[in-house]
LOGU-908381 format. One record per residue (C-alpha): residue in one letter; x, y, z. Coordinates in steps of 0.02 Angstrom, whole numbers, plus 32768, in hexadecimal, padded with zeros to 4 digits. Layout:
BEGIN
AXYZ/...
end
This chain:
BEGIN
M3BA6564F2782/D3B7D5659283B/K3BDE56DA289B/I3C655694290D/G3CC056EE2996/K3CD557AA299A/I3D57582D2971/T3D5858DA29BF/A3DAD5967295E/V3DEC59FC29C1/G3E0C5AA3296C/H3DC35B2128F5/I3D1A5B2B28A5/A3D325BB32823/L3CDF5C05278E/D3D565BFE26F9/Y3D695C742667/I3DD45C1E25E3/F3E275C73254E/N3E915C3224BF/V3F075CB92481/D3F825CBE23EF/K40085CFE2464/F40195D4D250F/P401B5E0C2509/E40B85E6D252C/L40BE5EE025C2/N405A5F8125B2/T3FF75F42251C/S3F475EFE2504/M3EFE5E6A24A7/Q3E4F5E44246A/I3DF85DA3249E/P3D6A5D53243A/T3CF45D1C24C6/A3CE65D1B2584/K3C815C7F25AE/K3C6F5C412661/Y3C995B8C268B/Y3C8F5B27272B/G3D3C5B062774/G3DB05B062808/A3E2F5A7A2812/A3DDF5A1D28A4/C3D315A2A285B/N3D6D59F227B0/V3DAC59532805/A3D0D593B286B/A3C9B595327D5/E3CF958D62769/I3D03585527F4/A3C46585C2807/N3C30584B274C/L3CA057B1274E/G3C30575927CB/V3C8057792875/K3C3557E02902/S3C8958892912/E3C85591F2984/I3CCC59CE2974/L3D0E5A302A0A/S3D225AE529D7/C3CF55B9D29F0/V3C7E5BFB297E/G3C365CA9297B/T3B985D0D296D/D3B875CEE28B2/F3B8F5C3028BE/K3AD55C1828D9/D3AA75C702837/S3B355C2727D0/G3AE05B8027B2/Y3B7A5B2427EF/G3B295ADD288B/E3A965A92282E/Y3B0D5A4A27AD/L3B7559F52834/E3ADA59B12888/K3AA0596627E4/L3B4B591427CB/G3B4158CB287A/V3BCE593128C9/S3BAC59512982/T3BBD5A0929B3/K3B8E59F42A6B/N3C395A352AA2/V3C3F5ACE2A2F/Y3C535B712A91/V3BEE5C032A4B/S3C365CB22A68/E3BBA5D402A7F/E3C375DC52A4A/E3CAC5D8029C4/E3C995D412912/T3CB05C8E28DD/P3D655C7528A2/K3D805C9A27EA/A3E075C70276C/W3E345CC726C9/I3E995C4B2664/F3EF95C7825C6/T3F445BF12555/D3FBA5C0B24C0/P3FCB5B962429/Q40565B352481/N3FE15B132515/N40435B862588/Q3FCD5BD72606/I3FC25C732670/T3F3B5C7526F7/Y3EFA5D032762/F3E9C5CC527FB/L3E245D23286D/W3E325CD5291A/G3D8D5D1E2957/A3D305CAE29D2/A3DC85C3D29E0/K3E0C5CB62A62/H3D975C5F2ADF/Y3DF65BB92AE5/P3E4B5BE82B8A/E3D9E5BFA2BD9/I3D535B512BA9/E3D655AAF2C08/V3DB45A162BBA/P3D2359982BB2/E3D2158E42BED/F3D4C58962B47/D3CEA57F92B1A/S3D3D57DC2A72/E3DB6575A2A33/I3E2157E229E1/V3E35589C2A07/H3E7A58FC2972/L3ECC59A52996/A3ED15A1D2904/T3EF75AD728F2/G3EBF5B35298C/D3EFE5B722A33/P3FA45B1B2A5E/N3F875B1D2B1A/Y3ED75AD72B07/N3F155A512A90/L3F995A1F2B10/K3F165A102B99/C3EAA59A52B27/A3F3E59362AF9/Q3F6E591B2BAE/K3EBC58F52BE6/A3E96587E2B56/S3F3C58252B67/S3F25580F2C23/K3E8057B62BFE/G3ED157402B81/I3E8157972AEC/L3EE757A02A4B/V3F2158512A22/S3F3E58942973/F3F93593C2956/D3F9E59AB28BD/P3FE65A5828E8/G3FD05A912833/Q3FEF5B47280D/D3FDF5B7128C6/L40885B2128E3/T40D55BCE28FA/L40695BE62996/Y40BD5B5629F2/S414F5B702A65/K41D65AEC2A6E/E41975AB92B1A/N40E25AA92AE2/M41125A432A4A/E417F59CD2AB1/N40F659B62B33/I406C59952AB5/I40D659182A53/E40ED58B42AF4/N403158952AF4/V401858742A3B/D3FFC57CF29E0/F3FEB5816292F/L404A58B028F6/F401658F7284C/M407B597827EB/N409F59AD273A/N415459B42704/H41635A6F2729/E411E5A5B27DA/F418D59C427F6/Q42295A2B27D5/R41EA5ABD283E/T41CB5A4628D0/L427A5A0128C3/D42BD5AB328C7/L424D5AE2295B/L42835A4D29C2/N43365A502980/I433659942964/S4356591D28D3/E42D458C2286B/K4304581F28BF/E42EC5867296D/L423F58AE2947/I420A580928FA/S424157B02998/R41D858222A07/V412D57F829BD/K40D85752299D/V40A1577F28ED/L40DE58152888/I4089583A27E3/V40DA58B7276C/T407E58EA26CE/Y40D659252630/G4047595E25BF/K404D59082515/Q40E058A02553/G4072584625CF/S409B58292686/I410E57C926F9/I40D357732798/Y415C5759281A/S413B56D5289F/E41C4568B290C/D424A5657288E/E41D5565827FA/A41BA56DD2774/I412156B9270A/K411457192666/V4063573E262E/P403F5780257F/A3FCF5814255D/I3F3757F224F1/L3F45586E2464/T3EA758BF2423/Q3E6B596023D1/A3E8A59D32464/K3E315A7A246C/D3E605AAF251C/P3EE25A672596/T3E8E5AB8262C/G3E5A5A3226A8/A3EC259A7265C/G3F23598F26FC/D3E89598F276A/S3E32591026FB/Y3ECC58A12700/R3EC758A227BE/A3E0D587927BD/G3E2557E62749/F3EBB57A627A9/L3E6857AE2855/T3DC557642816/A3E2056D127C7/Y3E8456B82868/L3DE556B428D0/K3D9B56372855/G3E3055C4287A/H3E9F55D927E0/D3F5D55D427E3/L3FC7567127CF/K3FE3565B2714/K3F28564E26F2/C3F0956E22766/G3F80574926FD/L3F2D570F265C/A3E82573E26A3/G3EC757EA26CE/S3F0E5803261F/C3E6C57CA25D2/V3DFD583F2639/A3E7158CF260D/S3E6258A52554/F3DA658C4255D/V3DB1596425C2/V3E2B59BC254D/E3DB9599E24B8/Q3D485A2E24EE/V3D665AD9253C/G3D4A5AD525F8/C3D805A5F2682/Q3CD65A0B2697/T3C895A1E25EA/N3CB1596E25AA/L3CB558FB2641/P3CB75842260E/S3C6257B12667/W3CC4571926A1/D3C7E56B42610/M3CBC57382595/V3D69572F25E4/I3D70567125D3/E3D33567A2520/R3DB956F924ED/L3E4356972544/N3E0D55FC24E5/E3E08565D2441/N3EBE56902461/N3EF055DD248F/L3F215614253E/L3EBF559225A1/
end
């Protein structure tokens, strides 16, 4: 399928180390892990990579470090078709890294090395030429600047604070929401945002054009104006939940740019996530758009 339009993802490029553990260790104890394999990750780059694989032009705006050149990540992104022209390369810091631990109930604990991401305050917000700018985990102040600039140019803005939600002040969150068209959160982040802003569910829903809340195996709910659209999850043999949320956002935004309604956007998101969780790593099992349509048809969802 020919590529249409373009989506820019803003936020982390990261190298992931993902571990499945029987349980989380108690304080002052140790636990053995079977392997320590490196995967390509970072929430924003997970989104950008999947969008490109689905047949839409994508770009990543991020900060990487001295080890990025030799990591193979840049060549991989180039092969996928993800533009890296606006990636800042630090000469003194490492590329951000994540150590992600998942228990049998799919609860996760993540340790994140910020590294080169400390340079966000130094880089200029570019002149966006995309139809959608997606803001993922990253520097809150930089994300706000990007949201304001994109919104002022009439560009659609998508926002997923993810696990960086704790970095946002009430003022920053209120200001960024004013410039957002799509707000993505899982159910835990949804509740934390309500607590941060000290508002009700109804009030938050009224502040954004489209709010998408994901509930894991229970699917997702898309809130738009006075409508709440329930979207089922597509259940599969899941090996690793890491990246499920990012892949949902990629599928949703791609479908939206292709002209589909909100229900089909949610179904596309659920379907992309169902592929990604089948293998360990956020970008190990990226589906094409044709694969998404085929699986949706197999599940009688189209």
